[in-house]
Chimera marker file (.cmm) of the C-alpha trace (Angstrom):
<marker_set name="trace">
<marker id="1" x="-24.102" y="-189.174" z="125.939" r="1" g="1" b="0" radius="0.5"/>
<marker id="2" x="-23.580" y="-188.209" z="122.416" r="1" g="1" b="0" radius="0.5"/>
<marker id="3" x="-26.452" y="-188.089" z="119.925" r="1" g="1" b="0" radius="0.5"/>
<marker id="4" x="-25.006" y="-190.958" z="117.922" r="1" g="1" b="0" radius="0.5"/>
<marker id="5" x="-24.721" y="-193.089" z="121.032" r="1" g="1" b="0" radius="0.5"/>
<marker id="6" x="-28.351" y="-192.406" z="121.879" r="1" g="1" b="0" radius="0.5"/>
<marker id="7" x="-29.465" y="-193.441" z="118.431" r="1" g="1" b="0" radius="0.5"/>
<marker id="8" x="-27.362" y="-196.609" z="118.566" r="1" g="1" b="0" radius="0.5"/>
<marker id="9" x="-28.674" y="-197.357" z="122.027" r="1" g="1" b="0" radius="0.5"/>
<marker id="10" x="-32.255" y="-197.092" z="120.729" r="1" g="1" b="0" radius="0.5"/>
<marker id="11" x="-31.580" y="-199.585" z="117.951" r="1" g="1" b="0" radius="0.5"/>
<marker id="12" x="-29.685" y="-202.057" z="120.098" r="1" g="1" b="0" radius="0.5"/>
<marker id="13" x="-32.016" y="-201.890" z="123.082" r="1" g="1" b="0" radius="0.5"/>
<marker id="14" x="-35.106" y="-203.419" z="121.593" r="1" g="1" b="0" radius="0.5"/>
<marker id="15" x="-37.776" y="-204.360" z="124.002" r="1" g="1" b="0" radius="0.5"/>
<marker id="16" x="-39.791" y="-207.225" z="122.788" r="1" g="1" b="0" radius="0.5"/>
<marker id="17" x="-42.261" y="-206.928" z="125.651" r="1" g="1" b="0" radius="0.5"/>
<marker id="18" x="-44.135" y="-203.863" z="126.886" r="1" g="1" b="0" radius="0.5"/>
<marker id="19" x="-43.843" y="-203.215" z="130.557" r="1" g="1" b="0" radius="0.5"/>
<marker id="20" x="-47.453" y="-203.379" z="131.732" r="1" g="1" b="0" radius="0.5"/>
<marker id="21" x="-46.934" y="-201.406" z="134.930" r="1" g="1" b="0" radius="0.5"/>
<marker id="22" x="-45.279" y="-198.499" z="133.093" r="1" g="1" b="0" radius="0.5"/>
<marker id="23" x="-47.978" y="-198.551" z="130.434" r="1" g="1" b="0" radius="0.5"/>
<marker id="24" x="-50.819" y="-198.440" z="132.989" r="1" g="1" b="0" radius="0.5"/>
<marker id="25" x="-49.008" y="-195.793" z="135.037" r="1" g="1" b="0" radius="0.5"/>
<marker id="26" x="-48.530" y="-193.574" z="131.965" r="1" g="1" b="0" radius="0.5"/>
<marker id="27" x="-52.121" y="-194.186" z="130.890" r="1" g="1" b="0" radius="0.5"/>
<marker id="28" x="-53.488" y="-193.142" z="134.289" r="1" g="1" b="0" radius="0.5"/>
<marker id="29" x="-51.189" y="-190.122" z="134.407" r="1" g="1" b="0" radius="0.5"/>
<marker id="30" x="-52.324" y="-188.976" z="130.962" r="1" g="1" b="0" radius="0.5"/>
<marker id="31" x="-55.967" y="-189.490" z="131.929" r="1" g="1" b="0" radius="0.5"/>
<marker id="32" x="-55.525" y="-187.526" z="135.183" r="1" g="1" b="0" radius="0.5"/>
<marker id="33" x="-53.866" y="-184.674" z="133.296" r="1" g="1" b="0" radius="0.5"/>
<marker id="34" x="-56.762" y="-184.535" z="130.817" r="1" g="1" b="0" radius="0.5"/>
<marker id="35" x="-59.352" y="-184.595" z="133.609" r="1" g="1" b="0" radius="0.5"/>
<marker id="36" x="-57.458" y="-181.880" z="135.531" r="1" g="1" b="0" radius="0.5"/>
<marker id="37" x="-57.236" y="-179.704" z="132.418" r="1" g="1" b="0" radius="0.5"/>
<marker id="38" x="-60.948" y="-180.166" z="131.753" r="1" g="1" b="0" radius="0.5"/>
<marker id="39" x="-61.766" y="-179.224" z="135.364" r="1" g="1" b="0" radius="0.5"/>
<marker id="40" x="-59.583" y="-176.121" z="135.106" r="1" g="1" b="0" radius="0.5"/>
<marker id="41" x="-61.400" y="-175.119" z="131.943" r="1" g="1" b="0" radius="0.5"/>
<marker id="42" x="-64.826" y="-175.633" z="133.537" r="1" g="1" b="0" radius="0.5"/>
<marker id="43" x="-63.820" y="-173.754" z="136.714" r="1" g="1" b="0" radius="0.5"/>
<marker id="44" x="-62.320" y="-170.941" z="134.683" r="1" g="1" b="0" radius="0.5"/>
<marker id="45" x="-65.401" y="-170.524" z="132.496" r="1" g="1" b="0" radius="0.5"/>
<marker id="46" x="-67.777" y="-170.714" z="135.461" r="1" g="1" b="0" radius="0.5"/>
<marker id="47" x="-65.779" y="-168.136" z="137.439" r="1" g="1" b="0" radius="0.5"/>
<marker id="48" x="-65.699" y="-165.876" z="134.382" r="1" g="1" b="0" radius="0.5"/>
<marker id="49" x="-69.486" y="-166.157" z="134.100" r="1" g="1" b="0" radius="0.5"/>
<marker id="50" x="-69.918" y="-165.320" z="137.803" r="1" g="1" b="0" radius="0.5"/>
<marker id="51" x="-67.630" y="-162.298" z="137.543" r="1" g="1" b="0" radius="0.5"/>
<marker id="52" x="-69.451" y="-161.072" z="134.433" r="1" g="1" b="0" radius="0.5"/>
<marker id="53" x="-72.860" y="-161.508" z="136.068" r="1" g="1" b="0" radius="0.5"/>
<marker id="54" x="-71.785" y="-159.616" z="139.185" r="1" g="1" b="0" radius="0.5"/>
<marker id="55" x="-70.337" y="-156.869" z="137.014" r="1" g="1" b="0" radius="0.5"/>
<marker id="56" x="-73.443" y="-156.580" z="134.856" r="1" g="1" b="0" radius="0.5"/>
<marker id="57" x="-75.750" y="-156.557" z="137.872" r="1" g="1" b="0" radius="0.5"/>
<marker id="58" x="-73.588" y="-153.929" z="139.599" r="1" g="1" b="0" radius="0.5"/>
<marker id="59" x="-73.570" y="-151.720" z="136.524" r="1" g="1" b="0" radius="0.5"/>
<marker id="60" x="-77.333" y="-152.118" z="136.145" r="1" g="1" b="0" radius="0.5"/>
<marker id="61" x="-77.903" y="-151.185" z="139.780" r="1" g="1" b="0" radius="0.5"/>
<marker id="62" x="-75.567" y="-148.205" z="139.665" r="1" g="1" b="0" radius="0.5"/>
<marker id="63" x="-76.887" y="-146.858" z="136.386" r="1" g="1" b="0" radius="0.5"/>
<marker id="64" x="-80.518" y="-146.636" z="137.524" r="1" g="1" b="0" radius="0.5"/>
<marker id="65" x="-81.347" y="-143.542" z="139.501" r="1" g="1" b="0" radius="0.5"/>
<marker id="66" x="-83.021" y="-145.036" z="142.553" r="1" g="1" b="0" radius="0.5"/>
<marker id="67" x="-82.678" y="-141.836" z="144.553" r="1" g="1" b="0" radius="0.5"/>
<marker id="68" x="-85.285" y="-139.319" z="143.500" r="1" g="1" b="0" radius="0.5"/>
<marker id="69" x="-83.878" y="-135.889" z="144.268" r="1" g="1" b="0" radius="0.5"/>
<marker id="70" x="-86.994" y="-134.036" z="143.252" r="1" g="1" b="0" radius="0.5"/>
<marker id="71" x="-88.091" y="-131.685" z="146.038" r="1" g="1" b="0" radius="0.5"/>
<marker id="72" x="-91.777" y="-132.328" z="145.465" r="1" g="1" b="0" radius="0.5"/>
<marker id="73" x="-91.316" y="-136.078" z="145.867" r="1" g="1" b="0" radius="0.5"/>
<marker id="74" x="-90.033" y="-135.789" z="149.442" r="1" g="1" b="0" radius="0.5"/>
<marker id="75" x="-92.003" y="-132.766" z="150.571" r="1" g="1" b="0" radius="0.5"/>
<marker id="76" x="-95.322" y="-133.334" z="148.883" r="1" g="1" b="0" radius="0.5"/>
<marker id="77" x="-97.991" y="-131.914" z="151.177" r="1" g="1" b="0" radius="0.5"/>
<marker id="78" x="-101.356" y="-132.459" z="149.459" r="1" g="1" b="0" radius="0.5"/>
<marker id="79" x="-102.479" y="-135.023" z="151.993" r="1" g="1" b="0" radius="0.5"/>
<marker id="80" x="-101.582" y="-132.815" z="154.991" r="1" g="1" b="0" radius="0.5"/>
<marker id="81" x="-104.130" y="-130.231" z="156.103" r="1" g="1" b="0" radius="0.5"/>
<marker id="82" x="-103.156" y="-126.624" z="155.647" r="1" g="1" b="0" radius="0.5"/>
<marker id="83" x="-104.117" y="-125.880" z="159.240" r="1" g="1" b="0" radius="0.5"/>
<marker id="84" x="-101.564" y="-128.409" z="160.532" r="1" g="1" b="0" radius="0.5"/>
<marker id="85" x="-98.827" y="-126.823" z="158.420" r="1" g="1" b="0" radius="0.5"/>
<marker id="86" x="-99.769" y="-123.324" z="159.611" r="1" g="1" b="0" radius="0.5"/>
<marker id="87" x="-99.748" y="-124.492" z="163.239" r="1" g="1" b="0" radius="0.5"/>
<marker id="88" x="-96.337" y="-126.083" z="162.719" r="1" g="1" b="0" radius="0.5"/>
<marker id="89" x="-94.902" y="-122.891" z="161.227" r="1" g="1" b="0" radius="0.5"/>
<marker id="90" x="-96.436" y="-120.778" z="163.991" r="1" g="1" b="0" radius="0.5"/>
<marker id="91" x="-94.986" y="-123.037" z="166.678" r="1" g="1" b="0" radius="0.5"/>
<marker id="92" x="-91.630" y="-123.011" z="164.914" r="1" g="1" b="0" radius="0.5"/>
<marker id="93" x="-91.591" y="-119.223" z="164.731" r="1" g="1" b="0" radius="0.5"/>
<marker id="94" x="-92.515" y="-118.899" z="168.415" r="1" g="1" b="0" radius="0.5"/>
<marker id="95" x="-89.717" y="-121.312" z="169.338" r="1" g="1" b="0" radius="0.5"/>
<marker id="96" x="-87.207" y="-119.458" z="167.157" r="1" g="1" b="0" radius="0.5"/>
<marker id="97" x="-88.282" y="-116.111" z="168.574" r="1" g="1" b="0" radius="0.5"/>
<marker id="98" x="-87.790" y="-117.404" z="172.133" r="1" g="1" b="0" radius="0.5"/>
<marker id="99" x="-84.409" y="-118.990" z="171.383" r="1" g="1" b="0" radius="0.5"/>
<marker id="100" x="-82.982" y="-116.340" z="169.070" r="1" g="1" b="0" radius="0.5"/>
<marker id="101" x="-81.295" y="-113.136" z="170.064" r="1" g="1" b="0" radius="0.5"/>
<marker id="102" x="-82.145" y="-111.563" z="166.725" r="1" g="1" b="0" radius="0.5"/>
<marker id="103" x="-85.910" y="-111.251" z="166.296" r="1" g="1" b="0" radius="0.5"/>
<marker id="104" x="-85.516" y="-109.773" z="162.821" r="1" g="1" b="0" radius="0.5"/>
<marker id="105" x="-84.000" y="-112.924" z="161.339" r="1" g="1" b="0" radius="0.5"/>
<marker id="106" x="-86.963" y="-114.883" z="162.715" r="1" g="1" b="0" radius="0.5"/>
<marker id="107" x="-89.352" y="-112.363" z="161.167" r="1" g="1" b="0" radius="0.5"/>
<marker id="108" x="-87.555" y="-112.649" z="157.806" r="1" g="1" b="0" radius="0.5"/>
<marker id="109" x="-87.886" y="-116.428" z="157.947" r="1" g="1" b="0" radius="0.5"/>
<marker id="110" x="-91.575" y="-116.095" z="158.850" r="1" g="1" b="0" radius="0.5"/>
<marker id="111" x="-92.142" y="-113.766" z="155.926" r="1" g="1" b="0" radius="0.5"/>
<marker id="112" x="-90.222" y="-116.073" z="153.550" r="1" g="1" b="0" radius="0.5"/>
<marker id="113" x="-92.229" y="-119.124" z="154.618" r="1" g="1" b="0" radius="0.5"/>
<marker id="114" x="-95.555" y="-117.317" z="154.327" r="1" g="1" b="0" radius="0.5"/>
<marker id="115" x="-94.714" y="-115.765" z="150.967" r="1" g="1" b="0" radius="0.5"/>
<marker id="116" x="-93.539" y="-119.173" z="149.669" r="1" g="1" b="0" radius="0.5"/>
<marker id="117" x="-96.822" y="-120.763" z="150.749" r="1" g="1" b="0" radius="0.5"/>
<marker id="118" x="-98.708" y="-117.998" z="148.952" r="1" g="1" b="0" radius="0.5"/>
<marker id="119" x="-96.660" y="-118.550" z="145.781" r="1" g="1" b="0" radius="0.5"/>
<marker id="120" x="-97.297" y="-122.290" z="145.872" r="1" g="1" b="0" radius="0.5"/>
<marker id="121" x="-101.055" y="-121.832" z="146.311" r="1" g="1" b="0" radius="0.5"/>
<marker id="122" x="-101.327" y="-119.493" z="143.329" r="1" g="1" b="0" radius="0.5"/>
<link id1="1" id2="2" r="1" g="1" b="0" radius="0.2"/>
<link id1="2" id2="3" r="1" g="1" b="0" radius="0.2"/>
<link id1="3" id2="4" r="1" g="1" b="0" radius="0.2"/>
<link id1="4" id2="5" r="1" g="1" b="0" radius="0.2"/>
<link id1="5" id2="6" r="1" g="1" b="0" radius="0.2"/>
<link id1="6" id2="7" r="1" g="1" b="0" radius="0.2"/>
<link id1="7" id2="8" r="1" g="1" b="0" radius="0.2"/>
<link id1="8" id2="9" r="1" g="1" b="0" radius="0.2"/>
<link id1="9" id2="10" r="1" g="1" b="0" radius="0.2"/>
<link id1="10" id2="11" r="1" g="1" b="0" radius="0.2"/>
<link id1="11" id2="12" r="1" g="1" b="0" radius="0.2"/>
<link id1="12" id2="13" r="1" g="1" b="0" radius="0.2"/>
<link id1="13" id2="14" r="1" g="1" b="0" radius="0.2"/>
<link id1="14" id2="15" r="1" g="1" b="0" radius="0.2"/>
<link id1="15" id2="16" r="1" g="1" b="0" radius="0.2"/>
<link id1="16" id2="17" r="1" g="1" b="0" radius="0.2"/>
<link id1="17" id2="18" r="1" g="1" b="0" radius="0.2"/>
<link id1="18" id2="19" r="1" g="1" b="0" radius="0.2"/>
<link id1="19" id2="20" r="1" g="1" b="0" radius="0.2"/>
<link id1="20" id2="21" r="1" g="1" b="0" radius="0.2"/>
<link id1="21" id2="22" r="1" g="1" b="0" radius="0.2"/>
<link id1="22" id2="23" r="1" g="1" b="0" radius="0.2"/>
<link id1="23" id2="24" r="1" g="1" b="0" radius="0.2"/>
<link id1="24" id2="25" r="1" g="1" b="0" radius="0.2"/>
<link id1="25" id2="26" r="1" g="1" b="0" radius="0.2"/>
<link id1="26" id2="27" r="1" g="1" b="0" radius="0.2"/>
<link id1="27" id2="28" r="1" g="1" b="0" radius="0.2"/>
<link id1="28" id2="29" r="1" g="1" b="0" radius="0.2"/>
<link id1="29" id2="30" r="1" g="1" b="0" radius="0.2"/>
<link id1="30" id2="31" r="1" g="1" b="0" radius="0.2"/>
<link id1="31" id2="32" r="1" g="1" b="0" radius="0.2"/>
<link id1="32" id2="33" r="1" g="1" b="0" radius="0.2"/>
<link id1="33" id2="34" r="1" g="1" b="0" radius="0.2"/>
<link id1="34" id2="35" r="1" g="1" b="0" radius="0.2"/>
<link id1="35" id2="36" r="1" g="1" b="0" radius="0.2"/>
<link id1="36" id2="37" r="1" g="1" b="0" radius="0.2"/>
<link id1="37" id2="38" r="1" g="1" b="0" radius="0.2"/>
<link id1="38" id2="39" r="1" g="1" b="0" radius="0.2"/>
<link id1="39" id2="40" r="1" g="1" b="0" radius="0.2"/>
<link id1="40" id2="41" r="1" g="1" b="0" radius="0.2"/>
<link id1="41" id2="42" r="1" g="1" b="0" radius="0.2"/>
<link id1="42" id2="43" r="1" g="1" b="0" radius="0.2"/>
<link id1="43" id2="44" r="1" g="1" b="0" radius="0.2"/>
<link id1="44" id2="45" r="1" g="1" b="0" radius="0.2"/>
<link id1="45" id2="46" r="1" g="1" b="0" radius="0.2"/>
<link id1="46" id2="47" r="1" g="1" b="0" radius="0.2"/>
<link id1="47" id2="48" r="1" g="1" b="0" radius="0.2"/>
<link id1="48" id2="49" r="1" g="1" b="0" radius="0.2"/>
<link id1="49" id2="50" r="1" g="1" b="0" radius="0.2"/>
<link id1="50" id2="51" r="1" g="1" b="0" radius="0.2"/>
<link id1="51" id2="52" r="1" g="1" b="0" radius="0.2"/>
<link id1="52" id2="53" r="1" g="1" b="0" radius="0.2"/>
<link id1="53" id2="54" r="1" g="1" b="0" radius="0.2"/>
<link id1="54" id2="55" r="1" g="1" b="0" radius="0.2"/>
<link id1="55" id2="56" r="1" g="1" b="0" radius="0.2"/>
<link id1="56" id2="57" r="1" g="1" b="0" radius="0.2"/>
<link id1="57" id2="58" r="1" g="1" b="0" radius="0.2"/>
<link id1="58" id2="59" r="1" g="1" b="0" radius="0.2"/>
<link id1="59" id2="60" r="1" g="1" b="0" radius="0.2"/>
<link id1="60" id2="61" r="1" g="1" b="0" radius="0.2"/>
<link id1="61" id2="62" r="1" g="1" b="0" radius="0.2"/>
<link id1="62" id2="63" r="1" g="1" b="0" radius="0.2"/>
<link id1="63" id2="64" r="1" g="1" b="0" radius="0.2"/>
<link id1="64" id2="65" r="1" g="1" b="0" radius="0.2"/>
<link id1="65" id2="66" r="1" g="1" b="0" radius="0.2"/>
<link id1="66" id2="67" r="1" g="1" b="0" radius="0.2"/>
<link id1="67" id2="68" r="1" g="1" b="0" radius="0.2"/>
<link id1="68" id2="69" r="1" g="1" b="0" radius="0.2"/>
<link id1="69" id2="70" r="1" g="1" b="0" radius="0.2"/>
<link id1="70" id2="71" r="1" g="1" b="0" radius="0.2"/>
<link id1="71" id2="72" r="1" g="1" b="0" radius="0.2"/>
<link id1="72" id2="73" r="1" g="1" b="0" radius="0.2"/>
<link id1="73" id2="74" r="1" g="1" b="0" radius="0.2"/>
<link id1="74" id2="75" r="1" g="1" b="0" radius="0.2"/>
<link id1="75" id2="76" r="1" g="1" b="0" radius="0.2"/>
<link id1="76" id2="77" r="1" g="1" b="0" radius="0.2"/>
<link id1="77" id2="78" r="1" g="1" b="0" radius="0.2"/>
<link id1="78" id2="79" r="1" g="1" b="0" radius="0.2"/>
<link id1="79" id2="80" r="1" g="1" b="0" radius="0.2"/>
<link id1="80" id2="81" r="1" g="1" b="0" radius="0.2"/>
<link id1="81" id2="82" r="1" g="1" b="0" radius="0.2"/>
<link id1="82" id2="83" r="1" g="1" b="0" radius="0.2"/>
<link id1="83" id2="84" r="1" g="1" b="0" radius="0.2"/>
<link id1="84" id2="85" r="1" g="1" b="0" radius="0.2"/>
<link id1="85" id2="86" r="1" g="1" b="0" radius="0.2"/>
<link id1="86" id2="87" r="1" g="1" b="0" radius="0.2"/>
<link id1="87" id2="88" r="1" g="1" b="0" radius="0.2"/>
<link id1="88" id2="89" r="1" g="1" b="0" radius="0.2"/>
<link id1="89" id2="90" r="1" g="1" b="0" radius="0.2"/>
<link id1="90" id2="91" r="1" g="1" b="0" radius="0.2"/>
<link id1="91" id2="92" r="1" g="1" b="0" radius="0.2"/>
<link id1="92" id2="93" r="1" g="1" b="0" radius="0.2"/>
<link id1="93" id2="94" r="1" g="1" b="0" radius="0.2"/>
<link id1="94" id2="95" r="1" g="1" b="0" radius="0.2"/>
<link id1="95" id2="96" r="1" g="1" b="0" radius="0.2"/>
<link id1="96" id2="97" r="1" g="1" b="0" radius="0.2"/>
<link id1="97" id2="98" r="1" g="1" b="0" radius="0.2"/>
<link id1="98" id2="99" r="1" g="1" b="0" radius="0.2"/>
<link id1="99" id2="100" r="1" g="1" b="0" radius="0.2"/>
<link id1="100" id2="101" r="1" g="1" b="0" radius="0.2"/>
<link id1="101" id2="102" r="1" g="1" b="0" radius="0.2"/>
<link id1="102" id2="103" r="1" g="1" b="0" radius="0.2"/>
<link id1="103" id2="104" r="1" g="1" b="0" radius="0.2"/>
<link id1="104" id2="105" r="1" g="1" b="0" radius="0.2"/>
<link id1="105" id2="106" r="1" g="1" b="0" radius="0.2"/>
<link id1="106" id2="107" r="1" g="1" b="0" radius="0.2"/>
<link id1="107" id2="108" r="1" g="1" b="0" radius="0.2"/>
<link id1="108" id2="109" r="1" g="1" b="0" radius="0.2"/>
<link id1="109" id2="110" r="1" g="1" b="0" radius="0.2"/>
<link id1="110" id2="111" r="1" g="1" b="0" radius="0.2"/>
<link id1="111" id2="112" r="1" g="1" b="0" radius="0.2"/>
<link id1="112" id2="113" r="1" g="1" b="0" radius="0.2"/>
<link id1="113" id2="114" r="1" g="1" b="0" radius="0.2"/>
<link id1="114" id2="115" r="1" g="1" b="0" radius="0.2"/>
<link id1="115" id2="116" r="1" g="1" b="0" radius="0.2"/>
<link id1="116" id2="117" r="1" g="1" b="0" radius="0.2"/>
<link id1="117" id2="118" r="1" g="1" b="0" radius="0.2"/>
<link id1="118" id2="119" r="1" g="1" b="0" radius="0.2"/>
<link id1="119" id2="120" r="1" g="1" b="0" radius="0.2"/>
<link id1="120" id2="121" r="1" g="1" b="0" radius="0.2"/>
<link id1="121" id2="122" r="1" g="1" b="0" radius="0.2"/>
</marker_set>
């Protein structure tokens, strides 16, 4: 159809009555589209909020240093008797001397442990 024919058809085809079924169908369709668009907006915003919260919580958890790498924190020995530590080192040195082929490396370790304990006590 030509544009002129369409225009003429519009003027000649005058509907004096509104088709009620078409009107109600179009009304319901328009309403459903608006409701669907509103739901999409709400779902989109809520999912954005969830993603942002998870991201912020993850960043907060990763940025705090929960692992204390300080040597004294893990090997703090004030509450352990010195006699127990000495017995442990003596037993360890006896075990290493029995298991090792090189007695001198065991003696070096024994000297290092004892000199470290002396340095800590001073």
